[in-house]
DRENPA-3360 file (N, C-alpha, C; in nm, 2 decimals, always signed):
BEGIN
1 = XXXXXXXX = -0.34/-0.91/-1.32/-0.25/-0.84/-1.26/-0.13/-0.86/-1.28 ~ -0.09/-0.73/-1.25/+0.05/-0.73/-1.31/+0.15/-0.66/-1.21 ~ +0.28/-0.72/-1.16/+0.33/-0.66/-1.06/+0.47/-0.66/-1.11 ~ +0.52/-0.53/-1.06/+0.68/-0.48/-1.16/+0.77/-0.46/-1.05 ~ +0.89/-0.50/-1.07/+1.05/-0.44/-0.98/+1.14/-0.36/-1.07 ~ +1.10/-0.31/-1.16/+1.17/-0.26/-1.23/+1.18/-0.16/-1.18 ~ +1.32/-0.10/-1.18/+1.37/+0.01/-1.13/+1.32/+0.08/-0.99 ~ +1.30/-0.03/-0.88/+1.28/-0.03/-0.75/+1.36/-0.06/-0.65;
9 = XXXXXXXX = +1.36/+0.00/-0.58/+1.43/-0.04/-0.42/+1.42/-0.15/-0.37 ~ +1.53/-0.26/-0.31/+1.47/-0.37/-0.27/+1.37/-0.37/-0.16 ~ +1.27/-0.51/-0.21/+1.12/-0.54/-0.12/+1.04/-0.45/-0.17 ~ +1.04/-0.34/-0.25/+0.95/-0.27/-0.33/+0.85/-0.25/-0.43 ~ +0.73/-0.30/-0.50/+0.66/-0.34/-0.63/+0.59/-0.21/-0.64 ~ +0.53/-0.26/-0.77/+0.39/-0.16/-0.79/+0.34/-0.29/-0.86 ~ +0.22/-0.25/-0.88/+0.09/-0.34/-0.90/-0.01/-0.29/-0.96 ~ -0.07/-0.33/-1.09/-0.23/-0.28/-1.13/-0.29/-0.42/-1.15;
17 = XXXXXXXX = -0.42/-0.42/-1.04/-0.51/-0.48/-1.10/-0.66/-0.48/-1.19 ~ -0.65/-0.57/-1.27/-0.75/-0.51/-1.34/-0.88/-0.63/-1.36 ~ -1.00/-0.58/-1.36/-1.10/-0.66/-1.43/-1.20/-0.66/-1.55 ~ -1.24/-0.73/-1.63/-1.27/-0.70/-1.74/-1.41/-0.61/-1.75 ~ -1.41/-0.55/-1.94/-1.49/-0.46/-1.87/-1.58/-0.46/-2.00 ~ -1.56/-0.61/-2.10/-1.65/-0.60/-2.21/-1.59/-0.76/-2.26 ~ -1.63/-0.83/-2.34/-1.59/-0.96/-2.42/-1.42/-0.91/-2.45 ~ -1.35/-0.88/-2.50/-1.26/-0.85/-2.58/-1.12/-0.85/-2.45;
25 = XXXXXXXX = -1.03/-0.92/-2.46/-0.91/-0.90/-2.34/-0.86/-0.79/-2.33 ~ -0.84/-0.68/-2.46/-0.84/-0.53/-2.43/-0.91/-0.47/-2.41 ~ -1.01/-0.50/-2.30/-1.16/-0.44/-2.26/-1.13/-0.44/-2.12 ~ -1.05/-0.37/-2.01/-1.07/-0.42/-1.88/-1.08/-0.25/-1.78 ~ -1.07/-0.27/-1.72/-1.13/-0.15/-1.58/-0.98/-0.18/-1.52 ~ -0.91/-0.09/-1.48/-0.80/-0.10/-1.37/-0.91/-0.10/-1.23 ~ -0.86/-0.18/-1.13/-0.98/-0.19/-1.01/-0.86/-0.17/-0.87 ~ -0.77/-0.16/-0.92/-0.64/-0.08/-0.78/-0.51/-0.09/-0.90;
33 = XXXXXXXX = -0.45/+0.03/-0.83/-0.34/+0.05/-0.86/-0.23/+0.07/-0.76 ~ -0.08/+0.04/-0.73/-0.05/+0.09/-0.66/+0.14/+0.10/-0.66 ~ +0.20/+0.16/-0.56/+0.35/+0.21/-0.61/+0.43/+0.22/-0.46 ~ +0.58/+0.16/-0.50/+0.65/+0.13/-0.43/+0.60/+0.09/-0.28 ~ +0.51/-0.02/-0.31/+0.41/-0.10/-0.19/+0.52/-0.20/-0.10 ~ +0.51/-0.23/+0.00/+0.62/-0.34/+0.05/+0.56/-0.50/+0.02 ~ +0.59/-0.57/+0.03/+0.56/-0.77/+0.01/+0.44/-0.74/+0.06 ~ +0.41/-0.73/+0.19/+0.33/-0.77/+0.28/+0.20/-0.72/+0.22;
41 = XXXXXXXX = +0.18/-0.58/+0.16/+0.07/-0.50/+0.12/+0.05/-0.53/+0.00 ~ +0.18/-0.57/-0.08/+0.11/-0.65/-0.22/+0.03/-0.76/-0.21 ~ +0.08/-0.87/-0.05/+0.02/-0.98/-0.11/-0.14/-0.99/-0.06 ~ -0.12/-0.86/+0.05/-0.26/-0.84/+0.10/-0.37/-0.79/-0.02 ~ -0.29/-0.71/-0.10/-0.39/-0.67/-0.17/-0.43/-0.76/-0.34 ~ -0.33/-0.86/-0.37/-0.36/-0.96/-0.48/-0.42/-1.04/-0.42 ~ -0.44/-1.10/-0.29/-0.51/-1.18/-0.23/-0.66/-1.14/-0.24 ~ -0.72/-0.98/-0.17/-0.85/-0.98/-0.17/-0.85/-0.96/-0.32;
49 = XXXXXXXX = -0.77/-0.91/-0.41/-0.81/-0.89/-0.59/-0.90/-1.00/-0.64 ~ -0.82/-1.13/-0.59/-0.85/-1.24/-0.59/-0.95/-1.27/-0.59 ~ -0.95/-1.29/-0.46/-1.10/-1.35/-0.40/-1.23/-1.25/-0.43 ~ -1.22/-1.11/-0.48/-1.32/-1.03/-0.51/-1.35/-1.13/-0.66 ~ -1.23/-1.15/-0.75/-1.25/-1.16/-0.86/-1.31/-1.32/-0.85 ~ -1.30/-1.41/-0.77/-1.35/-1.55/-0.76/-1.51/-1.54/-0.73 ~ -1.56/-1.43/-0.66/-1.65/-1.38/-0.65/-1.78/-1.38/-0.71 ~ -1.71/-1.26/-0.76/-1.77/-1.24/-0.92/-1.77/-1.32/-1.03;
57 = XXX = -1.72/-1.43/-1.03/-1.71/-1.50/-1.14/-1.78/-1.64/-1.08 ~ -1.84/-1.64/-0.97/-1.93/-1.77/-0.92/-1.80/-1.86/-0.85 ~ -1.71/-1.87/-0.87/-1.60/-1.94/-0.85/-1.60/-2.03/-0.70;
% end
């Protein structure tokens, strides 16, 4: 997961959630991406991504 506030208005965020797509760290698929989202949306998206990732890994 990546979160950025670079050159954003106060309270706005960009994000990218990734999933592994091979044995190498460089092999990934973008699962979801967003720009200029508010904090509540960011928390909801990241929480769902972590829940989904944990389910996939059996954690």
